[in-house]
C-alpha positions in Angstrom: 57.0 -7.3 -57.6 53.7 -9.1 -56.8 52.5 -7.8 -53.3 51.4 -11.4 -51.3 47.3 -11.4 -50.9 46.4 -12.2 -47.2 42.8 -12.4 -47.5 39.5 -13.3 -49.1 37.5 -15.5 -47.6 35.1 -15.8 -48.8 33.2 -14.6 -52.9 29.3 -17.5 -57.8 27.2 -16.8 -60.2 27.9 -18.3 -63.5 29.6 -15.8 -66.1 27.5 -16.1 -68.8 28.8 -13.3 -71.0 32.0 -14.6 -71.9 34.9 -11.7 -72.1 36.1 -13.0 -75.2 32.6 -12.6 -76.9 32.1 -9.2 -75.3 31.9 -7.5 -78.5 28.6 -9.7 -79.3 26.7 -9.0 -76.1 24.6 -6.0 -75.5 25.0 -5.3 -72.1 22.0 -4.1 -69.8 22.5 -1.4 -67.3 20.7 1.5 -65.5 21.9 4.9 -66.9 22.4 6.7 -63.3 21.3 4.6 -60.7 17.6 4.0 -61.2 15.8 1.2 -61.1 14.5 -0.7 -64.1 11.5 -3.4 -64.7 8.6 -4.3 -63.3 9.9 -5.0 -59.5 10.1 -2.3 -56.8 13.7 -0.5 -56.7 16.2 -2.6 -54.7 14.5 -6.2 -54.9 16.1 -8.5 -56.0 15.2 -11.7 -57.3 15.4 -13.6 -53.5 12.7 -11.0 -52.9 14.5 -8.7 -50.4 14.6 -5.2 -50.8 17.9 -2.7 -50.6 17.0 -0.2 -47.9 18.9 2.6 -49.7 17.6 1.7 -53.0 16.1 5.3 -53.5 18.7 7.5 -52.0 19.8 10.1 -54.5 22.8 10.0 -56.7 25.5 12.3 -57.6 24.7 13.9 -60.8 28.5 15.4 -61.3 31.6 14.6 -59.4 32.6 18.1 -57.7 36.1 19.3 -56.3 37.4 16.4 -54.0 36.9 16.6 -50.1 40.5 16.0 -49.6 40.5 12.8 -47.6 39.6 9.1 -48.8 38.9 6.3 -46.5 38.9 2.7 -48.1 38.7 -0.7 -46.7 40.2 -2.7 -48.5 42.2 -6.3 -49.3 45.8 -6.5 -48.6 47.3 -5.5 -51.9 44.8 -3.4 -53.7 46.2 0.0 -52.3 49.8 -0.3 -54.0 51.7 2.9 -54.1 52.2 2.3 -57.9 48.3 3.6 -58.6 47.7 5.4 -55.1 50.1 8.2 -55.8 49.0 9.0 -58.7 45.9 9.3 -57.7 46.4 11.4 -54.6 48.5 13.8 -57.0 45.8 14.4 -59.6 42.8 14.3 -57.2 44.1 16.1 -54.1 42.6 13.1 -52.7 44.5 11.5 -49.6 44.0 7.9 -49.6 43.5 6.4 -45.9 43.4 2.4 -46.0 42.1 0.3 -43.4 43.0 -3.3 -44.5 40.6 -6.1 -44.0 41.6 -9.8 -43.6 38.4 -11.3 -44.4 35.1 -10.6 -46.1 33.2 -10.8 -42.9 35.6 -8.1 -41.4 34.4 -6.1 -44.1 30.6 -6.6 -43.6 31.2 -5.3 -39.7 33.4 -2.5 -41.0 30.4 -1.5 -43.1 27.6 -1.7 -40.3 25.7 1.3 -40.2 26.6 2.2 -43.8 30.4 3.0 -42.9 29.3 4.3 -39.7 30.4 8.0 -41.3 33.7 6.9 -40.9 34.1 4.9 -44.2 33.8 6.0 -47.8 33.9 2.5 -49.8 35.1 -1.0 -49.8 36.7 -3.4 -51.9 33.9 -6.1 -51.6 33.8 -9.6 -52.7 30.9 -11.6 -54.0 30.0 -13.4 -50.9 29.6 -9.9 -48.9 28.3 -7.7 -51.5 24.8 -9.1 -50.7 25.1 -8.9 -47.1 26.5 -5.4 -47.1 23.6 -3.9 -49.7 20.4 -5.6 -47.9 21.5 -4.3 -44.5 21.1 -1.0 -45.8 25.1 -0.2 -45.5 25.6 0.5 -49.5 24.7 3.9 -51.4 23.6 3.5 -54.9 25.8 5.0 -57.7 25.3 7.0 -60.8 27.5 4.6 -63.2 27.0 7.5 -65.9 29.9 9.4 -63.9 32.7 6.3 -64.8 33.5 7.0 -68.3 35.3 3.6 -68.6 32.9 1.8 -67.6 31.5 1.5 -70.8 34.8 -0.4 -71.5 33.5 -2.9 -69.1 33.4 -6.5 -70.5 29.0 -7.0 -70.5 29.2 -9.8 -67.6 31.0 -7.1 -65.3 28.6 -4.1 -65.9 25.8 -4.6 -64.2 26.2 -7.8 -62.3 24.3 -9.4 -59.9 26.4 -9.3 -56.7 26.3 -5.2 -57.2 23.5 -4.3 -59.0 20.0 -4.7 -58.3 16.9 -3.9 -60.5 19.2 -1.7 -62.8 20.8 0.2 -59.2 24.3 0.1 -59.1 26.0 0.6 -55.6 29.4 0.3 -56.5 32.0 -0.6 -59.6 33.3 -3.7 -60.6 36.7 -4.1 -60.0 38.8 -7.6 -61.2 38.0 -11.4 -60.8 39.8 -14.6 -60.5 39.3 -18.1 -60.6 40.3 -21.0 -57.8 42.2 -23.5 -59.7 43.4 -26.9 -59.3 47.0 -26.8 -58.5 49.2 -30.0 -58.8 53.0 -30.7 -58.7 54.2 -31.8 -62.7 56.8 -34.1 -60.8 54.3 -36.0 -59.1 51.6 -36.1 -62.2 53.0 -36.8 -65.2 49.2 -37.2 -66.7 47.5 -34.0 -66.1 44.3 -34.1 -63.7 41.3 -33.4 -65.4 39.2 -33.5 -62.3 38.3 -32.2 -58.7 38.0 -35.7 -57.5 41.9 -36.2 -57.2 42.0 -33.8 -54.0 39.0 -36.0 -52.5 41.4 -39.3 -53.2 42.6 -41.0 -50.2 45.7 -41.7 -52.4 47.4 -38.3 -51.7 46.6 -38.6 -47.8 48.6 -35.6 -46.3 49.4 -33.9 -49.3 46.0 -32.0 -50.0 45.9 -28.2 -49.7 43.0 -25.8 -49.4 41.5 -22.7 -48.5 40.4 -22.3 -45.2 37.3 -20.9 -46.3 33.6 -21.8 -45.7 33.2 -20.9 -48.7 34.9 -23.6 -49.8 31.5 -25.7 -48.9 30.7 -24.5 -52.6 34.0 -26.2 -54.6 32.2 -29.4 -53.3 29.1 -28.8 -54.1 30.3 -27.9 -57.8 32.1 -31.4 -57.9 29.3 -32.6 -56.5 26.5 -30.7 -59.3 28.3 -33.3 -61.8 29.1 -36.1 -60.1 25.9 -37.2 -57.8 23.4 -35.7 -60.5 20.8 -37.4 -57.8 21.2 -34.5 -55.5 20.2 -32.0 -58.3 22.3 -29.2 -57.2 21.4 -26.4 -60.0 23.6 -23.5 -58.0 26.8 -24.0 -55.7 25.6 -21.4 -53.2 22.1 -21.9 -53.4 21.6 -25.6 -51.7 18.9 -27.0 -49.9 19.7 -28.9 -46.4 20.2 -32.1 -48.0 22.4 -30.9 -50.9 24.7 -28.8 -48.2 25.1 -31.5 -46.1 25.9 -34.0 -49.1 28.7 -31.2 -49.3 29.4 -30.8 -46.2 30.1 -34.6 -45.6 32.6 -34.6 -48.6 34.5 -32.2 -47.1 34.8 -33.8 -43.5 35.9 -37.3 -45.5 38.7 -35.0 -46.8 39.8 -33.8 -43.6 42.3 -36.6 -43.5 43.7 -35.7 -46.5 44.8 -32.6 -46.0 47.9 -31.2 -44.9 47.1 -27.4 -44.3 43.8 -25.1 -44.4 45.9 -22.2 -45.7 45.1 -18.8 -44.6 47.4 -16.9 -46.9 48.6 -17.2 -50.6 52.3 -17.5 -49.0 51.6 -20.5 -47.0 50.3 -22.7 -50.2 53.4 -21.6 -52.2 55.4 -22.5 -49.1 54.1 -26.1 -48.7 54.1 -26.8 -52.6 57.9 -25.4 -52.7 58.9 -27.6 -49.5 56.8 -30.7 -51.0 54.2 -30.7 -47.8 51.7 -30.3 -50.6 51.7 -31.8 -54.0 47.8 -31.3 -54.6 45.4 -28.7 -53.7 43.0 -25.6 -54.7 44.3 -22.2 -55.6 44.7 -18.8 -57.1 46.8 -17.8 -60.2 48.3 -15.5 -58.1 50.4 -18.7 -56.1 50.4 -20.7 -59.8 52.6 -17.4 -61.0 54.5 -16.8 -58.3 55.8 -20.5 -58.3 56.3 -20.3 -62.2 58.3 -17.5 -61.6 60.4 -19.5 -59.0 60.9 -21.9 -62.1 58.9 -24.3 -59.5 56.9 -27.1 -61.5 53.5 -25.9 -61.2 50.6 -27.2 -63.1 47.2 -25.7 -62.8 43.8 -26.1 -64.5 40.0 -25.6 -64.3 38.7 -29.4 -63.9 35.9 -31.0 -66.1 33.3 -30.3 -63.5 34.3 -26.1 -63.6 35.4 -24.1 -60.7 34.4 -21.1 -58.4 35.6 -17.9 -58.3 35.4 -14.2 -56.9 34.7 -10.6 -58.6 35.3 -7.5 -56.6 33.5 -4.5 -56.5 34.7 -1.0 -54.9 31.3 -0.5 -53.2 29.8 3.3 -51.9 29.3 3.5 -48.4 25.8 4.9 -47.4 27.1 7.2 -45.4 30.4 8.0 -47.3 32.0 11.4 -45.4 33.9 12.1 -49.1 31.5 11.4 -52.0 33.7 13.3 -54.5 36.9 11.2 -53.9 35.1 8.1 -53.9 33.4 8.8 -57.2 36.7 10.5 -58.6 38.6 7.3 -57.6 35.9 5.0 -59.3 36.7 6.8 -62.0 40.5 6.3 -61.6 40.7 2.7 -60.9 38.5 1.9 -63.6 40.4 2.9 -66.4 42.6 0.4 -68.6 46.1 1.5 -67.4 44.9 1.1 -63.6 43.1 -2.1 -63.9 46.5 -3.6 -65.6 48.8 -2.1 -63.0 46.8 -3.8 -60.3 45.7 -7.2 -62.5 49.7 -7.4 -62.9 50.5 -6.7 -59.2 48.0 -8.8 -57.3 47.7 -11.6 -59.9 43.8 -10.9 -61.0 41.7 -10.7 -64.6 40.7 -7.1 -65.3 37.1 -6.1 -66.1 38.0 -3.4 -68.4 38.7 -5.1 -71.5 41.1 -2.6 -72.8 43.5 -3.5 -70.2 45.1 -6.6 -71.8 47.0 -4.4 -74.2 49.0 -2.7 -70.7 49.2 -6.1 -69.0 51.5 -7.3 -71.7 53.3 -4.0 -71.7 54.2 -3.9 -67.8 54.6 -7.9 -68.1 55.1 -9.7 -71.2 52.2 -12.9 -71.9 50.2 -11.5 -68.5 47.2 -10.9 -70.5 47.3 -14.8 -71.3 48.9 -15.6 -67.8 45.6 -14.0 -66.6 43.3 -15.2 -68.3 42.1 -11.7 -69.9 41.9 -13.2 -73.6 40.6 -16.4 -72.6 37.6 -17.9 -75.0 33.8 -17.9 -74.1 34.6 -21.8 -72.9 36.9 -20.8 -70.2 34.5 -18.0 -68.6 31.5 -20.3 -68.8 33.3 -23.1 -66.8 34.1 -20.5 -63.9 31.0 -19.4 -61.0 31.9 -16.6 -59.1 31.0 -16.2 -55.3 27.9 -14.8 -54.0 26.4 -14.6 -50.7 24.2 -17.9 -50.1 21.2 -16.7 -48.6 18.0 -18.9 -46.8 15.8 -17.5 -49.6 16.7 -19.4 -53.0 16.9 -17.0 -56.3 13.1 -18.8 -56.8 11.6 -17.5 -53.9 11.4 -20.6 -52.0 13.3 -20.1 -48.1 14.6 -23.4 -48.5 18.3 -22.6 -48.9 21.4 -22.9 -46.0 22.1 -19.1 -45.2 25.7 -18.2 -45.0 25.3 -18.4 -40.7 24.9 -22.4 -41.2 28.1 -22.2 -43.9 30.3 -20.5 -41.4 29.1 -23.1 -38.5 29.4 -26.3 -40.5 32.7 -25.2 -41.7 33.9 -24.4 -38.4 32.3 -27.3 -36.5 31.8 -30.5 -39.1 34.5 -29.8 -41.6 37.7 -28.5 -39.9 
């Protein structure tokens, strides 16, 4: 049985290295948390510095401390894979479930406060945690299965700065266009449908400030004069154009959903016929034989990617490393992928997924072609300093304010 996700607000970064083509791409990384290149250790492309970049990393995993305190999305710590870990390592997992990325950032303040060991953070939270100095560098060479990750997730910019790793990648997924096949004899191919007045009162989208990036991605194609190149790096005029598009969409919205179960309910009961959602909702509706369709439109899509990030003041570092080593293995990655409705980062998980649930590897696009992955831009934290070094972009706080005061 799948659990109902009750989370993820918000999580891009274009996946330049397709998973299906992973064997053809060489992956670069730091071998043991050390920096590389000409930039100082911990300096990101935005020019900001990670305060903890020079902290020493563990060189050998010792005996577990007996406890492991994890901040996680609900559904990420299922007994299916947690119980075997506890039995194998003697590390008792204590879960603190967070309902949003903002809550995760708050819980990780002061390096987790000496209470929490790790957090299953998403791309919209990662850089906030890193640049606040709340994450600890990780010796990735102590995680054997990391070498089996698709290259795009071995050293991604949302958890690796200048070759220094601060955790291990976990799972990812796209935000897809969902539609009731009974109402759409011809599948929609553009996000324009969710902005069409024809469907007033029948559209549902996430209640999430990062939804502004979805509008920006649409405008990147539909209004080239805005010169949007990254939906997460928006100048004030670009940002305002996206906000205005969403404000104009408000009369069309049946519900801004906060829980996946809410969107599933609205489709089942005919309240909504078109909207934005996750593969989880699509899978659940298909399982109940509902005529749901899904697509990544011509403009592309946003998506999320999660990381198990190590707290700067983790009280149980050996258990934390044991957890990273365990959760990265293909069988466990497959278990979480099938249970939660996500795509694993370990390329060897596909076969295990199909053993657990026939067809699930293809269902969650774990074996999709390069073109599929190139169409997805993963969430990342909007920063005031753009990647080109100019302080022209609207920071995340501006996104939150606009969402709550101008969009909704």
